[in-house]
FIKOLZA-1660 file (N, C-alpha, C; in steps of 0.1 Angstrom, whole numbers, plus 5000, padded with zeros to 4 digits):
% residues 189
   i   px   py   pz ch aa at
   1 5008 4988 5000  A  M  N
   1 5000 5000 5000  A  M CA
   1 5009 5012 5000  A  M  C
   2 5006 5022 4991  A  K  N
   2 5013 5034 4991  A  K CA
   2 5007 5044 5000  A  K  C
   3 5014 5049 5009  A  H  N
   3 5009 5059 5019  A  H CA
   3 5008 5073 5013  A  H  C
   4 4998 5080 5018  A  R  N
   4 4996 5094 5013  A  R CA
   4 4998 5104 5025  A  R  C
   5 5003 5116 5021  A  H  N
   5 5006 5126 5031  A  H CA
   5 5000 5139 5026  A  H  C
   6 4996 5147 5036  A  F  N
   6 4990 5161 5033  A  F CA
   6 4994 5171 5043  A  F  C
   7 4994 5183 5039  A  K  N
   7 4995 5194 5049  A  K CA
   7 4983 5203 5046  A  K  C
   8 4978 5210 5057  A  L  N
   8 4967 5219 5055  A  L CA
   8 4969 5230 5065  A  L  C
   9 4962 5241 5061  A  F  N
   9 4961 5253 5070  A  F CA
   9 4948 5252 5077  A  F  C
  10 4949 5247 5090  A  K  N
  10 4936 5244 5097  A  K CA
  10 4931 5258 5102  A  K  C
  11 4918 5260 5098  A  P  N
  11 4912 5272 5102  A  P CA
  11 4907 5272 5117  A  P  C
  12 4906 5283 5123  A  Y  N
  12 4900 5284 5136  A  Y CA
  12 4886 5277 5137  A  Y  C
  13 4883 5270 5147  A  G  N
  13 4870 5264 5149  A  G CA
  13 4869 5250 5145  A  G  C
  14 4879 5245 5138  A  Y  N
  14 4878 5231 5134  A  Y CA
  14 4885 5222 5144  A  Y  C
  15 4880 5210 5145  A  L  N
  15 4887 5200 5154  A  L CA
  15 4897 5192 5145  A  L  C
  16 4908 5188 5151  A  S  N
  16 4918 5181 5144  A  S CA
  16 4915 5166 5143  A  S  C
  17 4903 5163 5138  A  Q  N
  17 4898 5149 5137  A  Q CA
  17 4888 5148 5127  A  Q  C
  18 4883 5136 5124  A  F  N
  18 4873 5134 5114  A  F CA
  18 4860 5130 5121  A  F  C
  19 4849 5133 5114  A  Q  N
  19 4835 5131 5120  A  Q CA
  19 4834 5118 5128  A  Q  C
  20 4827 5120 5139  A  T  N
  20 4823 5108 5146  A  T CA
  20 4808 5108 5147  A  T  C
  21 4802 5098 5153  A  N  N
  21 4788 5098 5155  A  N CA
  21 4784 5102 5169  A  N  C
  22 4793 5108 5176  A  A  N
  22 4790 5112 5190  A  A CA
  22 4780 5123 5190  A  A  C
  23 4770 5122 5198  A  R  N
  23 4759 5132 5199  A  R CA
  23 4764 5146 5203  A  R  C
  24 4774 5146 5212  A  H  N
  24 4779 5159 5217  A  H CA
  24 4788 5166 5207  A  H  C
  25 4790 5160 5195  A  E  N
  25 4798 5167 5185  A  E CA
  25 4790 5171 5173  A  E  C
  26 4777 5171 5174  A  I  N
  26 4768 5174 5163  A  I CA
  26 4771 5187 5156  A  I  C
  27 4773 5198 5163  A  N  N
  27 4775 5211 5157  A  N CA
  27 4790 5215 5155  A  N  C
  28 4799 5206 5156  A  K  N
  28 4813 5209 5154  A  K CA
  28 4818 5207 5140  A  K  C
  29 4829 5214 5137  A  K  N
  29 4835 5213 5123  A  K CA
  29 4847 5203 5124  A  K  C
  30 4847 5195 5113  A  F  N
  30 4858 5184 5113  A  F CA
  30 4866 5186 5100  A  F  C
  31 4878 5180 5100  A  L  N
  31 4887 5181 5089  A  L CA
  31 4881 5176 5075  A  L  C
  32 4873 5166 5076  A  G  N
  32 4867 5160 5064  A  G CA
  32 4859 5170 5056  A  G  C
  33 4855 5181 5062  A  E  N
  33 4847 5191 5055  A  E CA
  33 4856 5200 5046  A  E  C
  34 4869 5199 5048  A  L  N
  34 4878 5208 5040  A  L CA
  34 4883 5201 5027  A  L  C
  35 4883 5188 5027  A  Y  N
  35 4889 5180 5016  A  Y CA
  35 4884 5166 5016  A  Y  C
  36 4885 5160 5004  A  H  N
  36 4881 5146 5004  A  H CA
  36 4894 5137 5006  A  H  C
  37 4896 5134 5019  A  F  N
  37 4908 5127 5022  A  F CA
  37 4906 5112 5020  A  F  C
  38 4918 5104 5018  A  P  N
  38 4916 5090 5016  A  P CA
  38 4913 5083 5029  A  P  C
  39 4908 5071 5028  A  E  N
  39 4904 5063 5040  A  E CA
  39 4917 5060 5047  A  E  C
  40 4916 5060 5061  A  G  N
  40 4927 5057 5069  A  G CA
  40 4936 5069 5073  A  G  C
  41 4932 5081 5068  A  I  N
  41 4939 5093 5071  A  I CA
  41 4939 5096 5086  A  I  C
  42 4950 5102 5091  A  M  N
  42 4950 5106 5105  A  M CA
  42 4958 5119 5107  A  M  C
  43 4953 5127 5116  A  A  N
  43 4961 5140 5119  A  A CA
  43 4973 5136 5126  A  A  C
  44 4985 5142 5123  A  I  N
  44 4997 5140 5130  A  I CA
  44 4998 5150 5141  A  I  C
  45 4996 5146 5154  A  G  N
  45 4994 5156 5164  A  G CA
  45 4981 5163 5163  A  G  C
  46 4979 5173 5171  A  R  N
  46 4966 5180 5171  A  R CA
  46 4968 5195 5172  A  R  C
  47 4959 5202 5167  A  L  N
  47 4957 5217 5171  A  L CA
  47 4943 5218 5176  A  L  C
  48 4942 5224 5188  A  D  N
  48 4928 5225 5194  A  D CA
  48 4919 5233 5185  A  D  C
  49 4907 5233 5189  A  K  N
  49 4897 5240 5181  A  K CA
  49 4900 5255 5179  A  K  C
  50 4906 5261 5189  A  D  N
  50 4909 5276 5189  A  D CA
  50 4922 5279 5182  A  D  C
  51 4930 5269 5178  A  S  N
  51 4943 5271 5172  A  S CA
  51 4942 5269 5157  A  S  C
  52 4951 5275 5150  A  E  N
  52 4951 5275 5135  A  E CA
  52 4965 5271 5131  A  E  C
  53 4966 5269 5118  A  G  N
  53 4979 5267 5112  A  G CA
  53 4982 5253 5106  A  G  C
  54 4995 5250 5105  A  L  N
  54 4999 5238 5098  A  L CA
  54 4995 5226 5106  A  L  C
  55 4988 5217 5098  A  L  N
  55 4985 5204 5104  A  L CA
  55 4989 5194 5093  A  L  C
  56 4997 5184 5097  A  L  N
  56 5001 5173 5088  A  L CA
  56 4991 5161 5090  A  L  C
  57 4989 5155 5079  A  L  N
  57 4980 5143 5079  A  L CA
  57 4987 5132 5071  A  L  C
  58 4985 5119 5075  A  T  N
  58 4991 5108 5068  A  T CA
  58 4982 5095 5070  A  T  C
  59 4985 5086 5061  A  T  N
  59 4979 5073 5063  A  T CA
  59 4989 5063 5069  A  T  C
  60 5001 5068 5072  A  D  N
  60 5012 5060 5078  A  D CA
  60 5014 5063 5093  A  D  C
  61 5010 5053 5101  A  G  N
  61 5011 5054 5115  A  G CA
  61 5025 5056 5120  A  G  C
  62 5035 5050 5114  A  K  N
  62 5049 5051 5118  A  K CA
  62 5054 5066 5116  A  K  C
  63 5050 5072 5105  A  V  N
  63 5054 5086 5102  A  V CA
  63 5047 5095 5113  A  V  C
  64 5035 5092 5116  A  S  N
  64 5028 5099 5126  A  S CA
  64 5035 5098 5140  A  S  C
  65 5039 5086 5144  A  F  N
  65 5046 5084 5156  A  F CA
  65 5059 5092 5157  A  F  C
  66 5067 5091 5146  A  D  N
  66 5080 5098 5145  A  D CA
  66 5079 5113 5146  A  D  C
  67 5069 5119 5140  A  I  N
  67 5067 5133 5140  A  I CA
  67 5062 5138 5154  A  I  C
  68 5054 5130 5160  A  T  N
  68 5049 5135 5173  A  T CA
  68 5059 5132 5184  A  T  C
  69 5070 5126 5181  A  S  N
  69 5080 5123 5192  A  S CA
  69 5087 5136 5195  A  S  C
  70 5095 5136 5205  A  S  N
  70 5103 5148 5209  A  S CA
  70 5114 5151 5200  A  S  C
  71 5116 5144 5189  A  K  N
  71 5127 5146 5179  A  K CA
  71 5123 5158 5170  A  K  C
  72 5111 5161 5168  A  T  N
  72 5106 5170 5158  A  T CA
  72 5102 5183 5164  A  T  C
  73 5108 5194 5160  A  D  N
  73 5104 5208 5165  A  D CA
  73 5091 5212 5158  A  D  C
  74 5083 5219 5166  A  K  N
  74 5070 5225 5162  A  K CA
  74 5071 5240 5165  A  K  C
  75 5070 5249 5155  A  E  N
  75 5071 5263 5157  A  E CA
  75 5057 5270 5156  A  E  C
  76 5054 5279 5165  A  Y  N
  76 5042 5286 5166  A  Y CA
  76 5044 5301 5166  A  Y  C
  77 5035 5308 5159  A  Y  N
  77 5035 5323 5161  A  Y CA
  77 5023 5325 5170  A  Y  C
  78 5026 5333 5181  A  V  N
  78 5016 5335 5191  A  V CA
  78 5014 5349 5194  A  V  C
  79 5001 5354 5193  A  Q  N
  79 4997 5367 5196  A  Q CA
  79 4993 5367 5211  A  Q  C
  80 5000 5375 5219  A  V  N
  80 4997 5375 5233  A  V CA
  80 4992 5389 5237  A  V  C
  81 4985 5389 5248  A  D  N
  81 4979 5401 5254  A  D CA
  81 4989 5409 5261  A  D  C
  82 4992 5421 5256  A  G  N
  82 5001 5430 5262  A  G CA
  82 5015 5430 5255  A  G  C
  83 5023 5439 5259  A  E  N
  83 5037 5440 5253  A  E CA
  83 5046 5431 5261  A  E  C
  84 5050 5420 5255  A  I  N
  84 5057 5410 5262  A  I CA
  84 5071 5415 5266  A  I  C
  85 5075 5411 5278  A  T  N
  85 5088 5416 5284  A  T CA
  85 5099 5406 5281  A  T  C
  86 5112 5411 5282  A  N  N
  86 5123 5403 5280  A  N CA
  86 5124 5392 5291  A  N  C
  87 5119 5396 5303  A  E  N
  87 5118 5386 5315  A  E CA
  87 5109 5375 5312  A  E  C
  88 5098 5378 5306  A  A  N
  88 5088 5367 5302  A  A CA
  88 5094 5358 5291  A  A  C
  89 5100 5364 5282  A  I  N
  89 5107 5356 5271  A  I CA
  89 5117 5347 5277  A  I  C
  90 5125 5352 5286  A  L  N
  90 5136 5344 5292  A  L CA
  90 5130 5332 5300  A  L  C
  91 5119 5335 5308  A  A  N
  91 5113 5325 5315  A  A CA
  91 5107 5314 5306  A  A  C
  92 5101 5318 5295  A  L  N
  92 5096 5308 5286  A  L CA
  92 5107 5299 5280  A  L  C
  93 5118 5306 5277  A  K  N
  93 5130 5298 5271  A  K CA
  93 5135 5288 5281  A  K  C
  94 5135 5291 5294  A  Q  N
  94 5141 5283 5304  A  Q CA
  94 5132 5271 5308  A  Q  C
  95 5119 5274 5306  A  G  N
  95 5109 5264 5310  A  G CA
  95 5100 5269 5322  A  G  C
  96 5087 5267 5321  A  V  N
  96 5078 5272 5332  A  V CA
  96 5070 5260 5337  A  V  C
  97 5064 5262 5349  A  N  N
  97 5055 5252 5354  A  N CA
  97 5041 5254 5349  A  N  C
  98 5036 5243 5344  A  I  N
  98 5022 5243 5339  A  I CA
  98 5015 5231 5345  A  I  C
  99 5001 5231 5345  A  S  N
  99 4994 5220 5349  A  S CA
  99 4992 5210 5337  A  S  C
 100 4994 5197 5340  A  H  N
 100 4992 5187 5330  A  H CA
 100 4987 5175 5337  A  H  C
 101 4975 5170 5333  A  K  N
 101 4969 5159 5339  A  K CA
 101 4969 5160 5355  A  K  C
 102 4965 5171 5360  A  S  N
 102 4963 5174 5374  A  S CA
 102 4976 5174 5382  A  S  C
 103 4987 5175 5375  A  E  N
 103 5000 5176 5381  A  E CA
 103 5008 5188 5376  A  E  C
 104 5018 5192 5383  A  T  N
 104 5026 5203 5378  A  T CA
 104 5037 5197 5369  A  T  C
 105 5039 5203 5358  A  Y  N
 105 5049 5199 5348  A  Y CA
 105 5058 5211 5344  A  Y  C
 106 5071 5209 5344  A  T  N
 106 5080 5219 5340  A  T CA
 106 5083 5217 5325  A  T  C
 107 5080 5227 5317  A  T  N
 107 5083 5226 5302  A  T CA
 107 5098 5226 5300  A  T  C
 108 5101 5219 5289  A  K  N
 108 5115 5218 5285  A  K CA
 108 5120 5232 5280  A  K  C
 109 5133 5234 5281  A  P  N
 109 5138 5247 5275  A  P CA
 109 5135 5247 5260  A  P  C
 110 5132 5259 5255  A  C  N
 110 5127 5260 5241  A  C CA
 110 5132 5273 5235  A  C  C
 111 5130 5275 5222  A  Q  N
 111 5134 5287 5215  A  Q CA
 111 5122 5297 5215  A  Q  C
 112 5124 5309 5220  A  V  N
 112 5114 5320 5220  A  V CA
 112 5120 5333 5215  A  V  C
 113 5113 5340 5207  A  S  N
 113 5118 5353 5203  A  S CA
 113 5105 5362 5200  A  S  C
 114 5107 5375 5201  A  Q  N
 114 5096 5384 5198  A  Q CA
 114 5097 5387 5183  A  Q  C
 115 5086 5386 5176  A  L  N
 115 5085 5390 5162  A  L CA
 115 5086 5405 5160  A  L  C
 116 5094 5409 5151  A  K  N
 116 5095 5424 5149  A  K CA
 116 5083 5430 5142  A  K  C
 117 5077 5422 5133  A  E  N
 117 5065 5426 5126  A  E CA
 117 5054 5416 5128  A  E  C
 118 5042 5421 5127  A  E  N
 118 5030 5412 5128  A  E CA
 118 5029 5403 5116  A  E  C
 119 5028 5390 5118  A  P  N
 119 5027 5381 5107  A  P CA
 119 5015 5384 5098  A  P  C
 120 5016 5381 5085  A  D  N
 120 5005 5384 5076  A  D CA
 120 4996 5372 5074  A  D  C
 121 4988 5369 5084  A  F  N
 121 4979 5358 5084  A  F CA
 121 4965 5364 5080  A  F  C
 122 4957 5356 5073  A  P  N
 122 4943 5360 5070  A  P CA
 122 4936 5363 5083  A  P  C
 123 4926 5372 5082  A  E  N
 123 4918 5375 5094  A  E CA
 123 4911 5363 5099  A  E  C
 124 4910 5361 5112  A  R  N
 124 4904 5349 5117  A  R CA
 124 4889 5350 5116  A  R  C
 125 4882 5339 5115  A  A  N
 125 4867 5339 5114  A  A CA
 125 4861 5346 5126  A  A  C
 126 4866 5343 5138  A  K  N
 126 4861 5350 5150  A  K CA
 126 4871 5360 5154  A  K  C
 127 4866 5373 5154  A  K  N
 127 4875 5384 5156  A  K CA
 127 4881 5383 5170  A  K  C
 128 4894 5386 5171  A  I  N
 128 4901 5385 5184  A  I CA
 128 4897 5396 5193  A  I  C
 129 4900 5408 5189  A  R  N
 129 4897 5421 5196  A  R CA
 129 4903 5432 5189  A  R  C
 130 4901 5444 5193  A  D  N
 130 4907 5455 5186  A  D CA
 130 4916 5463 5195  A  D  C
 131 4922 5473 5190  A  A  N
 131 4932 5481 5197  A  A CA
 131 4927 5488 5210  A  A  C
 132 4914 5490 5211  A  R  N
 132 4908 5496 5223  A  R CA
 132 4911 5488 5235  A  R  C
 133 4913 5475 5234  A  H  N
 133 4915 5467 5246  A  H CA
 133 4930 5466 5250  A  H  C
 134 4938 5474 5244  A  G  N
 134 4952 5474 5248  A  G CA
 134 4961 5468 5237  A  G  C
 135 4974 5469 5240  A  K  N
 135 4984 5464 5230  A  K CA
 135 4985 5449 5231  A  K  C
 136 4990 5444 5219  A  T  N
 136 4993 5429 5219  A  T CA
 136 5007 5428 5213  A  T  C
 137 5013 5417 5214  A  S  N
 137 5026 5414 5207  A  S CA
 137 5026 5400 5202  A  S  C
 138 5035 5397 5192  A  W  N
 138 5037 5384 5186  A  W CA
 138 5050 5379 5190  A  W  C
 139 5050 5366 5193  A  I  N
 139 5063 5359 5196  A  I CA
 139 5063 5346 5188  A  I  C
 140 5075 5341 5186  A  S  N
 140 5077 5327 5180  A  S CA
 140 5081 5318 5191  A  S  C
 141 5075 5307 5192  A  I  N
 141 5079 5296 5202  A  I CA
 141 5081 5283 5195  A  I  C
 142 5092 5277 5197  A  T  N
 142 5095 5264 5190  A  T CA
 142 5098 5254 5202  A  T  C
 143 5089 5244 5202  A  I  N
 143 5090 5234 5212  A  I CA
 143 5091 5220 5205  A  I  C
 144 5096 5210 5212  A  N  N
 144 5096 5197 5207  A  N CA
 144 5088 5187 5216  A  N  C
 145 5079 5192 5223  A  E  N
 145 5070 5184 5231  A  E CA
 145 5056 5190 5228  A  E  C
 146 5046 5184 5233  A  G  N
 146 5032 5189 5230  A  G CA
 146 5022 5184 5240  A  G  C
 147 5023 5190 5252  A  K  N
 147 5013 5187 5262  A  K CA
 147 5000 5194 5258  A  K  C
 148 4989 5190 5264  A  F  N
 148 4976 5196 5261  A  F CA
 148 4976 5211 5263  A  F  C
 149 4973 5219 5252  A  R  N
 149 4973 5233 5253  A  R CA
 149 4985 5239 5259  A  R  C
 150 4997 5233 5257  A  Q  N
 150 5009 5237 5263  A  Q CA
 150 5013 5251 5261  A  Q  C
 151 5013 5256 5248  A  V  N
 151 5018 5270 5245  A  V CA
 151 5009 5280 5252  A  V  C
 152 4996 5277 5252  A  R  N
 152 4986 5286 5258  A  R CA
 152 4989 5287 5273  A  R  C
 153 4992 5275 5279  A  K  N
 153 4995 5275 5294  A  K CA
 153 5008 5282 5297  A  K  C
 154 5018 5281 5288  A  M  N
 154 5031 5287 5290  A  M CA
 154 5030 5302 5290  A  M  C
 155 5023 5308 5280  A  T  N
 155 5022 5322 5279  A  T CA
 155 5014 5328 5291  A  T  C
 156 5003 5321 5295  A  A  N
 156 4995 5325 5306  A  A CA
 156 5004 5325 5319  A  A  C
 157 5012 5315 5320  A  Q  N
 157 5020 5314 5332  A  Q CA
 157 5030 5326 5334  A  Q  C
 158 5034 5332 5323  A  V  N
 158 5043 5343 5324  A  V CA
 158 5036 5356 5323  A  V  C
 159 5022 5356 5324  A  G  N
 159 5014 5368 5325  A  G CA
 159 5010 5374 5311  A  G  C
 160 5011 5367 5301  A  F  N
 160 5008 5372 5287  A  F CA
 160 4999 5361 5280  A  F  C
 161 4986 5361 5284  A  P  N
 161 4977 5351 5278  A  P CA
 161 4977 5351 5263  A  P  C
 162 4976 5339 5257  A  T  N
 162 4975 5338 5242  A  T CA
 162 4961 5343 5237  A  T  C
 163 4962 5351 5227  A  L  N
 163 4950 5355 5220  A  L CA
 163 4948 5348 5207  A  L  C
 164 4959 5345 5200  A  R  N
 164 4959 5338 5187  A  R CA
 164 4971 5329 5186  A  R  C
 165 4969 5316 5182  A  L  N
 165 4980 5307 5181  A  L CA
 165 4980 5300 5167  A  L  C
 166 4991 5302 5160  A  V  N
 166 4992 5297 5146  A  V CA
 166 5004 5288 5145  A  V  C
 167 5003 5275 5142  A  R  N
 167 5015 5267 5140  A  R CA
 167 5020 5270 5126  A  R  C
 168 5033 5273 5125  A  V  N
 168 5038 5277 5112  A  V CA
 168 5048 5266 5106  A  V  C
 169 5053 5257 5115  A  R  N
 169 5063 5248 5110  A  R CA
 169 5063 5235 5119  A  R  C
 170 5064 5223 5112  A  V  N
 170 5066 5210 5119  A  V CA
 170 5078 5204 5112  A  V  C
 171 5090 5203 5120  A  G  N
 171 5102 5198 5114  A  G CA
 171 5106 5208 5103  A  G  C
 172 5108 5203 5091  A  A  N
 172 5112 5211 5079  A  A CA
 172 5100 5216 5071  A  A  C
 173 5088 5211 5074  A  I  N
 173 5077 5215 5066  A  I CA
 173 5070 5228 5072  A  I  C
 174 5068 5237 5063  A  T  N
 174 5062 5250 5068  A  T CA
 174 5049 5253 5061  A  T  C
 175 5042 5263 5067  A  L  N
 175 5029 5267 5062  A  L CA
 175 5030 5273 5048  A  L  C
 176 5042 5279 5045  A  E  N
 176 5045 5286 5032  A  E CA
 176 5033 5295 5028  A  E  C
 177 5029 5293 5016  A  D  N
 177 5018 5302 5011  A  D CA
 177 5004 5295 5010  A  D  C
 178 5002 5285 5019  A  L  N
 178 4989 5279 5019  A  L CA
 178 4979 5290 5024  A  L  C
 179 4967 5289 5018  A  K  N
 179 4956 5298 5023  A  K CA
 179 4948 5290 5033  A  K  C
 180 4941 5298 5042  A  M  N
 180 4934 5292 5052  A  M CA
 180 4924 5282 5047  A  M  C
 181 4924 5269 5052  A  G  N
 181 4915 5259 5047  A  G CA
 181 4920 5251 5036  A  G  C
 182 4932 5256 5030  A  E  N
 182 4937 5249 5018  A  E CA
 182 4945 5236 5022  A  E  C
 183 4944 5226 5013  A  V  N
 183 4951 5213 5015  A  V CA
 183 4960 5211 5004  A  V  C
 184 4972 5206 5007  A  K  N
 184 4982 5203 4996  A  K CA
 184 4987 5189 4999  A  K  C
 185 4987 5180 4989  A  E  N
 185 4993 5167 4990  A  E CA
 185 5008 5167 4989  A  E  C
 186 5015 5160 4997  A  L  N
 186 5029 5159 4998  A  L CA
 186 5034 5146 4993  A  L  C
 187 5045 5145 4986  A  S  N
 187 5051 5133 4981  A  S CA
 187 5057 5125 4993  A  S  C
 188 5062 5132 5003  A  Q  N
 188 5067 5125 5015  A  Q CA
 188 5067 5135 5026  A  Q  C
 189 5069 5130 5038  A  I  N
 189 5069 5138 5050  A  I CA
 189 5083 5136 5057  A  I  C
% end
């Protein structure tokens, strides 16, 4: 069997999974609404409903396992509430305590930098807020782990809650010029 691989720009509001018959998921949006994917396709890792950006999909479970391991970097552009400080960036780089499965977890050291310019992403379906509510800033965070809502918990822990989260890179694969909701088949991952 020849495996197939895809990348997509997951829009805000979509779950990183395919339709189920669960009653509590009746009004939710699923990946299958964006493209006619082959049978056996699975998302590699997840982006929660409120997050956007690069999502890889494959029919190869081994590829999925390798990419979700701690060997692969994942880079996010994160819009945070307020003008982030050098102290907060340093704390994020060194690792912060977050809650994970009802326990305290210290995140691994990671790469963090403030973006000089606001990224040119399409406007989100649900408006974030406007300038009347105060300043915001954008940072890049590159991690190689992925605890549940980790990046959001990290920025909140240093006093700068996440307003918008967009994954831009997984390993060497980037979002490039994909439009929101667009899917592109890849020859390999």
